[in-house]
TORBAZA-365477 format. One record per residue: residue in three letters; x, y, z of N, C-alpha, C in turn; residue number from 1. Coordinates in Angstrom, 2 decimals. Each point is the difference from the previous one (the first is absolute). Example, Ala and Ser with C-alpha at 12.3 -4.5 7.8 and 13.67 -1.06 7.14 Angstrom:
REM TORBAZA-365477
NULUM    r      n_x      n_y      n_z     ca_x     ca_y     ca_z      c_x      c_y      c_z    k
NULUM  ALA    13.19    -5.69     7.80    -0.89     1.19     0.00     0.90     1.20     0.00    1
NULUM  SER    -0.35     1.05    -0.72     0.82     1.19     0.06    -0.77     1.09     0.73    2
END
This chain:
REM TORBAZA-365477
NULUM    r      n_x      n_y      n_z     ca_x     ca_y     ca_z      c_x      c_y      c_z    k
NULUM  SER   -18.02   -23.25    23.19     0.19    -1.53    -0.06     1.66     0.03     0.84    1
NULUM  ALA     0.57    -0.84     0.73     1.19    -0.29     0.59     1.30    -0.30    -1.16    2
NULUM  ALA     0.81     0.59     0.58     1.31    -0.08    -1.04     0.36    -1.23    -0.18    3
NULUM  SER     0.95    -0.94    -0.21     0.12    -0.88     0.08     2.14    -0.43    -0.86    4
NULUM  GLY     0.44    -0.57     0.98     1.45    -0.03    -0.91     0.23    -0.96    -1.07    5
NULUM  HIS     0.70     0.47    -0.88     0.51    -1.13    -1.33     1.75     0.10    -0.26    6
NULUM  GLN     0.32    -1.22    -0.12     1.47    -0.10     0.69     0.20    -0.09    -1.82    7
NULUM  VAL     1.68     0.62    -0.23     0.48     0.04    -1.16     1.14    -0.70     0.26    8
NULUM  ASN     0.00    -0.80    -1.06     1.28    -1.03    -0.05     0.62     0.30    -0.46    9
NULUM  LYS     1.63    -0.20    -0.19     0.80     0.06    -1.13     0.12    -0.90    -1.03   10
NULUM  ALA     0.17     0.85    -1.17    -0.33    -0.95    -1.47     1.84    -1.03    -0.48   11
NULUM  ALA    -1.17    -0.69    -0.14     1.69    -1.48    -0.25     0.31     1.40    -0.79   12
NULUM  THR     1.57    -0.76    -0.36     1.04     0.22    -1.06     0.46    -1.29    -0.62   13
NULUM  THR     0.62     0.00    -1.38     0.62    -0.89    -0.19     1.23     0.19    -0.75   14
NULUM  THR     1.30    -0.61     0.20     1.27     0.69    -0.43     0.61    -0.85    -0.87   15
NULUM  ALA     0.73     0.40    -1.04     0.46    -1.14    -0.79     1.39     0.66    -0.53   16
NULUM  ILE     0.88    -0.53    -0.31     1.12     0.04    -0.68     0.06    -0.01    -1.59   17
NULUM  VAL     0.08     1.03    -0.94    -0.31     0.10    -1.32     0.83    -0.16    -0.73   18
NULUM  ALA     1.62     0.50     0.58     0.99    -0.21    -0.90     1.45     0.14     1.20   19
NULUM  ASP     1.10    -0.56    -0.79     1.26     0.35     0.56     0.79    -0.45    -1.19   20
NULUM  THR     0.48     1.42     0.12     1.14     0.15    -1.36     1.48     0.95     0.69   21
NULUM  PRO     0.78    -0.52    -1.19     0.40    -0.85    -0.52    -0.12    -1.40     0.69   22
NULUM  ASP    -0.02    -1.20    -0.77    -0.80    -1.43     0.76     1.39    -1.43    -0.70   23
NULUM  PRO     1.13    -0.11    -0.02     0.29     0.06     1.41     1.30     1.53     0.06   24
NULUM  SER    -0.25    -0.08     0.85     0.98     1.39     0.60     1.38    -1.05     0.78   25
NULUM  VAL     0.99     1.36     0.29     1.29    -0.74     0.19     0.40     0.65     2.12   26
NULUM  ALA    -0.15    -0.87     0.28     0.41     0.39     1.35     0.57     1.61     0.74   27
NULUM  ASN    -0.51     0.09     0.45     0.47     1.55     0.38    -0.93     1.32    -1.37   28
NULUM  GLN    -0.75    -0.83    -0.58    -0.24     0.98    -1.04    -1.51     0.39     0.15   29
NULUM  ALA    -0.47     1.52     0.19    -1.48    -0.09     0.25    -1.01    -0.13    -1.07   30
NULUM  TYR    -1.28    -0.75     0.19    -0.39    -0.05    -0.60    -1.79     0.55     0.29   31
NULUM  THR    -0.53    -0.13    -0.97    -1.37     0.98     0.18    -0.93    -1.08     0.20   32
NULUM  VAL    -1.15     0.19     1.03    -1.06    -0.91     0.50    -1.21     0.99    -0.56   33
NULUM  THR    -0.71    -1.11    -0.69    -1.50     1.01     0.32    -1.32    -0.77     0.36   34
NULUM  TYR    -0.46     0.92     0.30    -0.89    -0.53     0.66    -1.55     0.76    -0.32   35
NULUM  ALA    -0.95    -0.57     0.87    -1.30     0.63     0.02    -1.17    -0.55     1.11   36
NULUM  VAL    -0.49     0.60     0.26    -0.92     0.05     1.28    -1.56     0.59    -0.12   37
NULUM  THR    -0.89    -1.21    -0.51    -0.77     0.04    -0.24    -1.68     0.20     0.82   38
NULUM  ILE    -0.75     0.14    -0.46    -1.23    -0.29     1.32    -1.29    -0.48    -0.80   39
NULUM  PRO    -0.02    -1.44     1.14    -1.22    -0.45    -1.06    -1.08     0.65     0.32   40
NULUM  ALA    -0.95    -0.66    -0.84    -1.71     0.77     0.19    -0.40    -1.03     1.69   41
NULUM  PRO    -0.73     0.43     0.75    -1.20     1.11     0.35     1.11     1.28     0.26   42
NULUM  GLY     1.08     0.09     0.39     1.14     1.13     0.12    -0.12     1.12    -1.10   43
NULUM  ALA     0.83     1.06     0.30     0.05     0.88    -0.85     1.34     1.01     0.51   44
NULUM  GLY    -0.09     1.16    -0.72     1.29     0.78     0.12     1.17    -0.06    -0.27   45
NULUM  THR     0.79     0.58     0.82     1.95     0.41    -0.95     0.38     0.00     2.02   46
NULUM  PRO     0.68    -1.60    -0.42     0.96    -0.24     1.08     1.45     1.06     0.29   47
NULUM  THR     0.34     0.55     1.13     1.22     0.30     0.01     1.10    -0.94     1.09   48
NULUM  GLY     0.44     1.17    -0.04     1.13    -0.91     1.09     1.61    -0.56    -0.73   49
NULUM  THR     0.14    -1.37     0.84     1.61    -0.26    -0.85    -0.42    -1.30    -0.21   50
NULUM  VAL     0.79    -0.66    -1.04     0.52    -1.17    -0.65     1.54    -0.51     0.26   51
NULUM  THR    -0.45    -1.25     0.98     1.65    -0.22    -0.13     0.68    -1.38    -0.90   52
NULUM  VAL     0.76     0.11    -0.72     0.22    -1.28    -0.75     1.55    -0.68     0.70   53
NULUM  SER    -0.49    -1.09     0.14     1.49    -0.86     0.70     0.43    -1.23    -0.91   54
NULUM  ASP     1.23    -0.57     0.32     0.16    -0.92    -0.80     0.72    -1.03     0.75   55
NULUM  GLY    -0.22     0.12     1.55     0.20    -0.88     1.13     1.10     0.56     0.77   56
NULUM  SER     0.93     1.31    -0.61     1.01     0.28     1.08    -0.07     1.59    -0.28   57
NULUM  ALA    -0.20     0.19    -1.54     0.16     1.51    -0.48    -1.66     0.40     0.12   58
NULUM  SER     0.18     1.03     0.12    -1.48     0.71    -0.37     0.24     1.43    -0.61   59
NULUM  CYS    -1.07     0.49     0.01    -0.40     1.54    -0.91    -1.65     0.30     0.20   60
NULUM  THR     0.05     1.36     0.13    -1.31     0.34     0.70    -0.62     1.55    -1.22   61
NULUM  GLY    -0.86    -0.86    -0.64    -1.08     1.01    -0.78    -1.02     1.42     0.30   62
NULUM  THR    -0.13     0.71     0.51    -1.43     0.75    -0.02    -0.79     0.54    -0.89   63
NULUM  LEU    -1.51    -0.47     0.41    -0.75    -0.47    -1.49     0.15     1.98     0.36   64
NULUM  PRO    -0.41     0.40    -1.64    -0.50    -0.64    -0.82     0.84    -0.62    -0.87   65
NULUM  ALA     1.26    -0.33     0.25     1.24    -0.53    -0.69    -0.49    -1.46     0.01   66
NULUM  THR     0.45    -0.71    -1.14     0.01    -0.96    -0.62     0.87    -1.28     0.19   67
NULUM  SER     1.68     0.62     0.11     0.81    -0.35     0.52     1.28     0.21     0.44   68
NULUM  CYS     1.24    -1.22     0.88     0.70     0.59     0.35     1.51    -1.15    -0.52   69
NULUM  GLN     1.02     0.82     0.69     1.10    -0.42    -0.11     0.75    -1.07     0.49   70
NULUM  LEU    -0.02    -1.13    -0.61     0.64    -1.02     1.15     1.18    -0.81    -0.58   71
NULUM  THR     1.30     0.12     1.47     0.92    -0.66    -0.62     0.53    -0.83     0.85   72
NULUM  SER     0.03    -1.67    -0.29     0.14    -1.08    -0.05     1.57    -0.05     0.35   73
NULUM  VAL     0.44    -0.56     1.31     1.41     0.09     0.10     1.16    -1.20    -0.47   74
NULUM  THR    -1.02    -1.10    -0.31     0.84    -1.30    -0.01    -0.83    -0.82    -1.25   75
NULUM  PRO     0.35    -0.86    -0.88     0.04    -0.63    -0.68    -1.15    -1.28     0.14   76
NULUM  GLY    -0.86    -0.19    -0.81    -0.99    -0.65    -0.12    -1.09     0.27    -0.19   77
NULUM  THR    -1.33    -1.11     0.53    -1.37     0.20    -0.82    -0.88     0.89     1.77   78
NULUM  ARG    -0.47     1.08    -0.35    -0.60     0.39     1.18    -1.56     0.56    -0.20   79
NULUM  SER    -0.43    -0.05     0.91    -1.63    -0.12     0.49    -0.66     0.68     0.32   80
NULUM  LEU    -0.58     1.31    -0.77    -0.28     1.62     0.12    -1.28    -0.06    -0.01   81
NULUM  THR    -0.69     0.64     1.44    -0.77     0.04     0.84    -0.45     1.79    -0.34   82
NULUM  ALA    -1.04     0.24    -0.10    -0.55     1.26    -0.02    -1.13     0.11     0.82   83
NULUM  THR     0.34     1.49     1.25    -1.32    -0.23     1.13     0.01     1.21     0.17   84
NULUM  TYR    -1.65     0.11    -0.58    -0.69     1.00     0.50    -0.01     0.43     1.29   85
NULUM  ASN     0.47     0.89     1.19    -0.30     0.12     1.12    -1.25     0.29     0.60   86
NULUM  GLY    -1.13     0.70    -1.34    -0.93     0.49     0.98    -0.09     1.42     0.14   87
NULUM  ASP    -1.56     0.99     0.30    -0.22     0.84     0.24    -1.07     0.17     0.86   88
NULUM  ALA    -0.52     1.47     0.35    -1.36     0.18     0.99    -1.05    -0.61    -0.63   89
NULUM  ASN     0.06    -0.51    -1.66    -1.10    -0.16    -0.57     0.05    -1.38    -0.65   90
NULUM  PHE     0.71    -0.68    -0.16     0.64    -1.19    -1.08     1.18    -0.86     0.72   91
NULUM  SER    -0.29    -1.46     0.13     0.73    -0.55     1.07     0.84    -0.75    -1.05   92
NULUM  SER     1.02    -0.20     0.89     1.63    -0.88    -0.66    -0.27    -1.14    -1.17   93
NULUM  SER     0.70    -0.20    -0.77     0.03    -1.19    -0.52     1.45    -0.53    -0.34   94
NULUM  VAL     0.14    -1.11    -0.51     1.16    -0.17    -0.02     0.07    -1.34    -1.65   95
NULUM  SER     1.22     0.60    -1.38    -0.12    -0.61    -0.67    -0.12    -1.54    -0.28   96
NULUM  ALA    -0.10    -0.54    -0.62     0.59    -1.61    -0.45     1.66     0.33     0.06   97
NULUM  THR     0.74    -0.62    -0.07     1.51     0.05    -0.56     0.16    -0.06    -1.18   98
NULUM  ALA     0.89     0.25    -0.21     0.66     0.02    -1.84     1.74    -0.25     0.26   99
NULUM  ALA     0.21    -0.56    -1.01     1.49    -0.46     0.00     0.64     1.25    -0.64  100
NULUM  HIS     1.32    -0.08     0.72     0.81     0.97    -0.98     1.79    -0.40     0.47  101
NULUM  GLN     0.33    -0.32    -1.28     1.21    -0.46    -0.38     0.92     1.29     0.60  102
NULUM  VAL     1.31    -0.46     0.74     1.15     0.73    -0.04     1.30    -0.69    -0.13  103
NULUM  THR     0.27     0.25    -1.43     1.32    -0.57    -0.29     2.16     0.46     0.59  104
NULUM  GLN     0.18    -0.83     0.41     1.43     0.59     0.36     0.74     0.87    -1.21  105
NULUM  SER     0.34     1.07     1.01     0.98     0.82    -1.12     1.38    -0.30    -0.59  106
NULUM  ALA     0.07     0.67    -1.05     0.86    -0.30    -0.66     1.50     1.13     0.74  107
NULUM  THR     0.71    -0.97    -0.64     1.65     0.73     0.27     0.71    -0.35    -1.23  108
NULUM  THR     1.04     0.91     0.07     1.11     0.27    -0.88     1.42    -0.42     0.37  109
NULUM  THR     1.07    -0.18    -0.18     0.80    -0.80     0.82     1.55     0.56    -1.26  110
NULUM  ALA     0.51     0.84     0.31     1.19     0.53    -0.37     1.23    -0.14     0.45  111
NULUM  ILE     1.48    -0.20    -0.08     1.02    -0.21     0.18     0.87     1.37     0.24  112
NULUM  THR    -0.08     0.77     0.85     0.61     1.37     0.40     1.41     0.32    -0.19  113
NULUM  ALA     0.86    -1.23     0.68     1.44     0.04    -0.47     0.70    -1.21     0.59  114
NULUM  ASP     0.94    -0.23    -0.77     1.22    -1.49     0.36     1.03     0.64     0.41  115
NULUM  THR     0.84    -0.66     0.66     1.23     0.90     0.50     0.51    -1.31     0.99  116
NULUM  PRO     1.57     0.41    -0.67     0.29     0.84    -0.84    -0.11    -0.66    -1.27  117
NULUM  ASP     0.00     0.96    -0.85     0.17    -0.64    -1.52     0.73     0.95    -0.87  118
NULUM  PRO     1.05    -1.12    -0.97    -0.06    -1.02     0.36     0.54    -0.62     0.91  119
NULUM  SER    -0.43    -1.52     0.28     0.71    -0.73     0.97     0.96    -0.96    -0.69  120
NULUM  VAL     0.75    -1.02     1.04     0.42    -1.25    -0.95    -0.01    -1.26     0.35  121
NULUM  VAL    -0.09    -0.92    -0.76    -0.82    -1.68     0.55     0.97     0.14     1.80  122
NULUM  GLY    -0.97    -1.00     0.66     0.30     0.44     1.24    -0.25     0.75     1.21  123
NULUM  GLN    -0.54     1.17    -0.86     0.42     0.87     1.16    -1.60     0.73     0.28  124
NULUM  PRO    -0.57    -0.02     1.53    -1.54     0.21     0.34    -0.15     1.59    -0.88  125
NULUM  TYR    -1.17     0.01    -0.59    -0.76     1.52     0.09    -1.37     0.01     0.66  126
NULUM  THR    -0.02     1.05    -0.02    -1.97     0.04     0.33    -0.74     0.56    -1.14  127
NULUM  VAL    -0.50    -0.59    -0.26    -1.83     0.77    -0.56    -1.00     0.92     0.62  128
NULUM  SER    -0.32     1.28    -0.10    -0.89     0.87     0.55    -1.20     0.02    -0.79  129
NULUM  TYR    -1.19    -0.58     0.53    -1.39     0.18    -1.06    -0.94     0.61     0.79  130
NULUM  SER    -1.11     0.92    -0.65    -1.20     0.48     0.33    -0.95    -0.72    -0.38  131
NULUM  VAL    -1.25    -0.23     0.99    -0.91    -0.48    -0.25    -1.35     1.12     0.21  132
NULUM  THR    -0.57     0.45    -1.30    -0.61     0.94     0.33    -1.85    -0.60    -0.51  133
NULUM  VAL    -0.96     0.71     0.51    -1.55    -0.63     0.01    -0.36     1.07    -1.03  134
NULUM  THR    -0.38    -0.67    -1.14    -0.04     0.14    -1.27    -1.78     0.68     0.10  135
NULUM  PRO    -0.76     1.50    -0.16    -0.96     0.72     0.28    -1.21    -1.17    -1.14  136
NULUM  PRO    -1.06     0.22     0.51    -0.48     0.41     0.77    -0.20    -0.09     1.90  137
NULUM  GLY     0.93    -1.43    -0.44     0.41    -0.72     1.39     0.61     1.04     1.07  138
NULUM  THR    -0.07     0.04     1.15     0.87     0.92     0.62     0.16    -0.72     1.75  139
NULUM  GLY     0.87    -0.06     0.64     0.35    -0.01     1.15     1.46    -0.78     0.33  140
NULUM  THR     0.28    -1.37     0.62     1.34     0.43     0.81     0.39    -2.41    -0.91  141
NULUM  CYS     0.93     0.43     0.01     0.95    -1.41    -0.56     0.82    -0.37     0.66  142
NULUM  GLY     0.26    -1.18     0.70     0.92     0.06     0.96    -0.65     0.76     1.44  143
NULUM  ALA     1.39     0.11     0.99    -0.10     0.71     0.83     0.73     1.30    -0.49  144
NULUM  SER    -0.02     0.57    -0.65     0.99     1.44    -0.60    -1.39     0.97    -0.03  145
NULUM  THR     0.01     1.17    -0.09    -0.22     1.20    -0.60    -1.25    -0.30    -1.05  146
NULUM  PRO    -1.63     0.93     0.37    -0.63    -0.45    -1.37     0.33     0.10    -1.18  147
NULUM  ARG    -0.29    -0.40    -1.07     0.13    -0.44    -1.14     1.00    -0.19    -0.79  148
NULUM  ARG     1.44    -0.08     1.23     1.00    -0.09    -0.20     1.15    -0.82     0.69  149
NULUM  CYS     0.35    -0.65    -0.18     0.78    -1.14     0.81     1.40    -0.29    -0.45  150
NULUM  THR     1.07    -0.02    -0.35     1.47    -0.14     0.04     0.71    -1.28     0.69  151
NULUM  SER     0.57    -0.84    -0.28     0.70    -1.01     0.67     1.62     0.08    -0.80  152
NULUM  ALA     1.01    -0.67     0.96     1.12    -0.42    -1.22     0.30    -1.34     0.27  153
NULUM  ARG     0.68    -0.56    -0.75     0.13    -1.14     0.29     1.64    -0.91    -0.85  154
NULUM  ALA     0.62    -0.84     0.98     1.68    -0.04    -0.28    -0.27    -1.29    -1.06  155
NULUM  SER     1.20    -0.25    -0.73    -0.15    -1.50    -0.69     1.61    -0.20    -0.73  156
NULUM  ILE    -0.01    -0.73     0.26     1.65    -0.51    -0.60    -0.25     0.06    -1.73  157
NULUM  GLY     0.74     0.51    -0.48     0.09     0.05    -1.89     0.77    -1.05     0.04  158
END
């Protein structure tokens, strides 16, 4: 009998975001996005390769069989997360539905660090120096100064 060819196509996949914790997170705080890649019937097997999770500007990548990666969103607001399975030799790529993730603004602590001259007299100008520090788990910069710490000075007439 004559041989005949048979074509085997890649199996379809379904990708989903299962969880994102903590939610909400703070700007510049890493959070864990958990995803799942499944094979709908009639396909079977175990997919390999990578899953990329994105919030539209930041992304992280996990290599299967891992089921999560750490994502860091840098600005406050609601983010729409998507997970993309990039496919392999036997399985097609797929993209999850979007999942909302809330990112809040980092809290800060302000402290007066000095006031000079001290004491002063009525009518004498004096300078008040202060620092603004980003409160963990937040990170980043405040103003145009160095990361995690900003200092400034203000003169006033007493």
